[in-house]
C-alpha positions in Angstrom: -5.3 -28.2 -0.7 -2.3 -27.2 1.4 -2.3 -27.5 5.1 -3.3 -24.2 6.9 -1.3 -23.2 9.9 -1.8 -20.8 12.7 -4.8 -20.0 14.9 -8.3 -18.6 14.5 -10.8 -17.8 17.2 -13.9 -19.9 16.9 -16.0 -16.8 16.4 -14.0 -16.1 13.2 -14.1 -19.6 11.8 -15.7 -18.2 8.6 -12.4 -16.3 8.0 -10.5 -19.6 8.1 -13.1 -21.1 5.7 -12.7 -18.2 3.3 -8.9 -18.5 3.5 -9.2 -22.2 2.7 -11.5 -21.4 -0.2 -9.0 -19.0 -1.6 -6.7 -22.0 -2.1 -9.3 -24.4 -3.2 -11.4 -22.2 -5.5 -9.5 -18.9 -6.2 -6.0 -20.1 -7.2 -4.1 -19.1 -4.1 -0.4 -20.2 -4.1 0.9 -19.0 -0.8 -0.7 -16.5 1.6 -1.2 -15.3 5.1 -4.0 -13.3 6.8 -4.1 -11.6 10.3 -7.0 -9.9 11.9 -6.6 -7.8 15.0 -9.5 -6.7 17.3 -8.5 -4.1 19.9 -4.9 -4.9 19.0 -5.3 -8.6 19.8 -5.0 -11.3 17.1 -8.2 -13.2 16.5 -7.0 -14.6 13.2 -3.4 -15.5 12.3 -3.2 -18.0 9.4 -0.8 -18.9 6.7 -0.3 -21.7 4.2 0.7 -22.8 0.7 4.0 -22.2 -1.1 6.5 -19.5 -1.2 7.7 -20.3 -4.7 6.2 -21.3 -8.0 7.9 -24.7 -8.0 6.2 -25.5 -4.7 9.4 -26.5 -3.0 9.3 -23.9 -0.1 6.4 -24.0 2.2 5.0 -20.6 3.3 6.2 -20.2 6.9 5.0 -18.1 9.8 7.8 -15.6 9.1 7.7 -15.6 5.3 8.0 -12.0 3.8 6.6 -10.8 0.5 6.5 -7.6 -1.5 3.1 -6.0 -0.9 3.1 -3.5 -3.7 0.9 -0.5 -3.0 -0.2 -1.7 0.4 3.2 0.0 1.2 1.6 3.4 0.6 -0.2 3.3 4.0 3.0 3.1 6.0 4.7 5.7 3.8 1.8 8.1 4.4 2.1 7.3 8.1 5.6 8.8 8.1 4.2 12.1 6.9 1.5 12.1 9.5 4.0 11.5 12.3 5.9 14.6 11.2 2.7 16.6 10.9 1.7 15.5 14.4 5.0 16.7 15.8 4.5 20.1 14.2 7.3 19.6 11.6 5.1 19.3 8.6 2.1 21.4 7.6 -0.2 19.5 5.4 -1.7 22.8 4.1 1.7 24.3 3.2 3.0 24.3 -0.4 5.4 21.4 -1.0 8.0 23.9 -2.1 8.3 25.2 1.5 10.1 21.9 2.2 11.4 21.1 -1.3 12.2 24.4 -3.1 13.0 22.8 -6.5 9.5 21.4 -6.6 8.0 24.8 -7.4 9.2 24.4 -11.1 6.7 24.0 -14.0 3.7 25.6 -12.3 3.7 23.6 -9.1 4.4 26.4 -6.6 0.8 26.1 -5.3 0.7 22.3 -4.9 0.1 21.5 -1.2 1.4 18.6 0.9 -2.2 17.3 1.2 -2.3 17.0 -2.6 0.7 14.7 -2.5 -1.0 12.5 0.1 -4.3 12.3 -1.7 -3.1 11.6 -5.3 -4.2 15.1 -6.3 -0.8 16.6 -7.2 -1.2 16.0 -10.9 2.1 14.0 -11.0 0.7 10.5 -11.5 3.6 9.7 -13.7 6.6 11.2 -15.5 6.1 12.4 -19.1 9.5 11.3 -20.3 10.5 7.6 -20.4 11.8 6.4 -17.1 13.6 3.0 -16.9 13.7 0.6 -13.9 17.3 1.4 -13.4 16.4 5.1 -13.2 13.6 4.3 -10.8 16.1 2.8 -8.4 18.0 6.1 -8.4 16.3 8.2 -5.7 18.0 11.5 -6.6 17.3 11.2 -10.3 13.6 10.2 -9.9 12.9 13.0 -7.4 14.7 15.6 -9.6 12.6 14.6 -12.6 9.4 14.9 -10.6 10.4 18.3 -9.3 11.0 19.5 -12.9 7.9 18.1 -14.5 4.6 19.8 -15.1 1.3 18.4 -13.7 -1.0 16.4 -15.9 -4.1 18.3 -14.5 -4.8 21.2 -12.3 -3.5 20.1 -8.8 -6.1 19.7 -6.1 -9.1 19.4 -8.5 -9.2 15.6 -9.0 -7.4 12.5 -7.9 -5.4 10.4 -10.3 -3.6 7.3 -8.9 0.1 8.0 -8.4 1.1 4.4 -8.6 4.9 4.7 -8.4 5.5 8.5 -8.0 3.5 8.6 -4.7 6.3 7.3 -2.6 9.0 9.5 -4.1 6.8 12.6 -3.7 5.8 12.0 -0.1 9.1 10.4 0.7 11.2 13.3 -0.5 9.2 15.7 1.8 10.0 13.3 4.6 13.7 13.3 3.6 13.9 17.1 3.3 12.6 17.5 6.9 14.4 14.6 8.6 17.4 13.8 6.4 16.2 10.2 6.3 14.6 8.3 3.5 11.1 7.1 4.5 12.2 3.5 5.0 14.7 4.5 7.6 12.4 7.0 9.2 9.7 4.3 9.4 12.2 1.9 11.0 13.4 4.3 13.6 10.1 5.8 14.6 7.5 3.0 14.1 8.5 -0.5 13.1 11.7 -0.7 15.2 10.2 0.5 18.5 7.1 -1.7 17.9 8.9 -4.8 16.6 6.9 -4.8 13.4 8.4 -7.0 10.7 8.1 -4.6 7.7 10.6 -2.8 5.6 10.6 -0.6 2.6 12.9 -2.5 0.3 14.4 -5.7 1.6 17.6 -6.0 3.6 19.9 -8.5 1.9 20.1 -10.6 5.2 16.3 -11.3 4.8 16.5 -12.7 1.3 16.0 -16.3 2.5 12.6 -15.4 3.9 11.1 -13.7 0.9 8.4 -15.3 -1.2 8.6 -15.4 -5.0 5.9 -13.4 -6.8 4.1 -15.3 -9.5 1.8 -14.3 -12.3 -0.1 -17.2 -14.0 -0.3 -17.0 -17.8 -4.0 -16.4 -17.8 -3.7 -13.5 -15.4 -0.8 -12.1 -17.4 -3.0 -12.0 -20.5 -5.8 -10.3 -18.6 -3.3 -7.7 -17.3 -1.8 -7.1 -20.7 -5.3 -6.5 -22.2 -6.1 -4.0 -19.4 -2.9 -2.1 -19.9 -3.3 -2.1 -23.7 -6.4 0.0 -23.3 -4.7 2.6 -21.1 -4.9 6.3 -22.0 -1.6 8.2 -21.9 -2.1 9.3 -18.2 -2.6 5.6 -17.2 0.5 4.6 -19.1 2.5 7.3 -17.3 1.2 6.2 -13.9 1.3 2.4 -14.2 3.7 1.6 -17.0 6.5 4.2 -16.8 8.6 2.2 -16.1 6.8 -1.2 -16.5 7.0 -3.2 -13.3 5.7 -6.6 -12.2 6.7 -9.9 -10.6 9.8 -10.4 -12.8 11.2 -7.0 -11.7 10.1 -7.4 -8.1 11.8 -10.7 -7.7 15.3 -9.2 -8.4 17.9 -8.1 -5.9 17.9 -4.7 -7.6 14.2 -4.0 -6.9 14.6 -5.3 -3.3 17.6 -3.2 -2.6 16.0 0.0 -3.9 13.8 2.5 -2.0 10.4 2.6 -3.7 8.0 3.7 -0.9 4.9 3.3 -3.1 5.5 -0.3 -4.1 8.3 -2.3 -2.5 7.4 -2.7 1.1 8.1 -6.2 2.4 6.4 -7.8 5.3 4.2 -10.5 6.9 0.4 -10.3 7.3 0.9 -9.7 11.0 3.2 -6.7 10.1 0.6 -5.2 7.7 -2.2 -5.7 10.3 0.0 -4.1 13.0 0.8 -1.0 10.9 -2.8 -0.4 9.9 -3.7 -1.3 13.4 -2.0 1.8 14.6 -4.7 3.7 12.7 -7.5 1.4 13.8 -6.4 2.0 17.4 -6.7 5.8 16.8 -2.9 6.3 16.9 -1.8 3.8 19.5 -0.6 0.2 19.6 0.6 -2.0 22.4 0.4 0.9 24.8 2.7 3.1 22.7 1.3 6.2 21.0 2.5 6.8 17.5 0.0 9.5 16.6 -2.3 11.6 18.6 -6.0 10.8 18.3 -6.6 13.9 16.2 -3.8 13.1 13.9 -5.0 9.5 13.4 -8.4 10.8 12.6 -7.0 13.2 10.1 -5.5 10.3 8.1 -9.0 9.4 6.9 -10.1 12.9 6.1 -11.8 12.6 2.7 -10.5 14.9 -0.1 -13.5 14.7 -2.4 -15.4 12.0 -4.3 -14.6 11.7 -8.0 -13.9 9.3 -10.9 -10.2 8.7 -10.5 -8.3 10.0 -13.6 -6.1 6.9 -13.8 -8.1 4.0 -12.4 -11.7 5.4 -12.6 -12.9 3.6 -15.7 -11.2 0.4 -14.8 -12.9 0.5 -11.4 -16.2 1.5 -12.9 -17.3 3.8 -10.0 -16.3 6.9 -8.1 -14.0 6.7 -5.2 -12.6 8.9 -2.4 -9.0 9.0 -1.3 -8.2 10.4 2.1 -4.8 11.7 3.2 -3.0 8.4 2.3 -5.6 5.6 2.3 -8.7 4.9 0.3 -12.1 5.2 2.1 -14.3 2.1 2.0 -17.2 4.3 0.7 -20.5 3.0 -0.6 -18.8 0.3 -2.6 -17.5 -1.3 0.7 -14.0 -2.0 -0.4 -12.9 -2.1 3.2 -16.1 -3.4 4.7 -19.6 -2.0 5.4 -18.4 1.0 7.4 -18.0 3.7 4.7 -15.4 5.4 6.9 -13.2 2.4 7.2 -10.2 2.7 5.1 -7.1 0.9 3.7 -4.9 0.3 0.7 -4.7 -2.6 -1.7 -1.5 -3.7 -3.4 -1.4 -4.8 -7.1 -2.3 -8.4 -7.4 -4.2 -8.8 -4.2 -2.6 -7.7 -0.9 -4.4 -5.4 1.5 -4.2 -3.5 4.7 -7.5 -2.4 6.4 -8.3 -0.2 9.4 -11.7 0.4 11.0 -11.5 2.6 14.1 -15.2 2.2 14.9 -14.7 -1.6 15.2 -11.1 -1.2 16.4 -10.3 -3.7 13.7 -7.3 -4.1 11.5 -6.6 -6.7 8.8 -3.4 -7.6 6.9 -3.6 -10.0 3.9 -0.5 -10.9 1.8 0.1 -13.4 -1.0 2.5 -14.2 -3.8 0.2 -15.3 -6.7 -0.7 -12.0 -8.2 -4.2 -11.6 -9.6 -4.9 -9.5 -12.7 -6.4 -6.5 -10.9 -5.3 -3.3 -9.2 -7.7 -3.5 -6.3 -10.5 -5.5 -4.7 -9.1 -8.9 -5.6 -11.8 -11.7 -5.0 -9.5 -13.3 -2.4 -9.3 -10.1 -0.3 -13.0 -9.5 -0.7 -13.9 -12.9 0.6 -11.7 -12.4 3.7 -13.1 -9.0 4.4 -16.7 -10.2 4.1 -16.0 -13.1 6.4 -14.5 -10.8 9.0 -17.4 -8.4 9.1 -19.9 -11.3 9.0 -18.3 -12.5 12.3 -18.6 -9.2 14.1 
């Protein structure tokens, strides 16, 4: 059992206990969790190891790739533009990105991109990792491809394409890739330790992602049963810890999957939404714009993840709603986003609560990792 560092209000001692249990009983290697209530930290814990060899302790400022937990901050970029009147969520994407109208996509709306309803969950042609790192090539291929289903009718998880689709709209409006826009407009002014991609100067702080052999076998079995749409979304190109630990991945702009940050940073970003658009006295979104983020776009069995999850879900304009399954706690209108292998960002405006959980031992699932669930249950049990 590694030593746990940080602080935890006595009221939330059950969260510390759950965090310790993750190491003792759920195979945790290195991790951190932060809980904010009304913007103030009531839990800020970290511990374990930042590498598989257990030579580098997980420190207070250790960074890690959080996979799809990145999608929340990427969606936030679009909502900032919408709040400023620069982006209409009900406008066709082609208004901002004319080439996107090809192959029957002229009626696809910006809200369809944000809610995984654009029908572009993955590319139809093989796409390599090297090509994924090429922003212009990837967005050009997405603009030229035809949808897998009628846009707007169903959700289908856009695992990798999400960030390029939303991000290219951000770029067409601002001239900035979403990582730079996020830095200038949100993380820089607020001092939030989160980047899309990883600056080379921060390489010494980043944790190594690790997949145990048993989890690798479970993941391989899950992917082997994937239908063509699932393969296109999750495996074209194949990604994973080995890829994400490379300098090439870290140097790229992959706004759906390569955000790097601390648990405090994730909690702060989702805390903007929990605080109805404001943090530390600074307003990032109007109250109405922050509320719009969790505007549900329809309950359905997700075309990519649905059978794997085993239940219907509802995606809002960026995050997933907690819903009756309680993925983000008992408030069905709480929301958040998980990252492959376990990480999570959560916002509950009714409780003015935000949570960030990051780790480096990747579990076999796409969402609702048992470690995350244990922490979320402990937080709500303390309220």
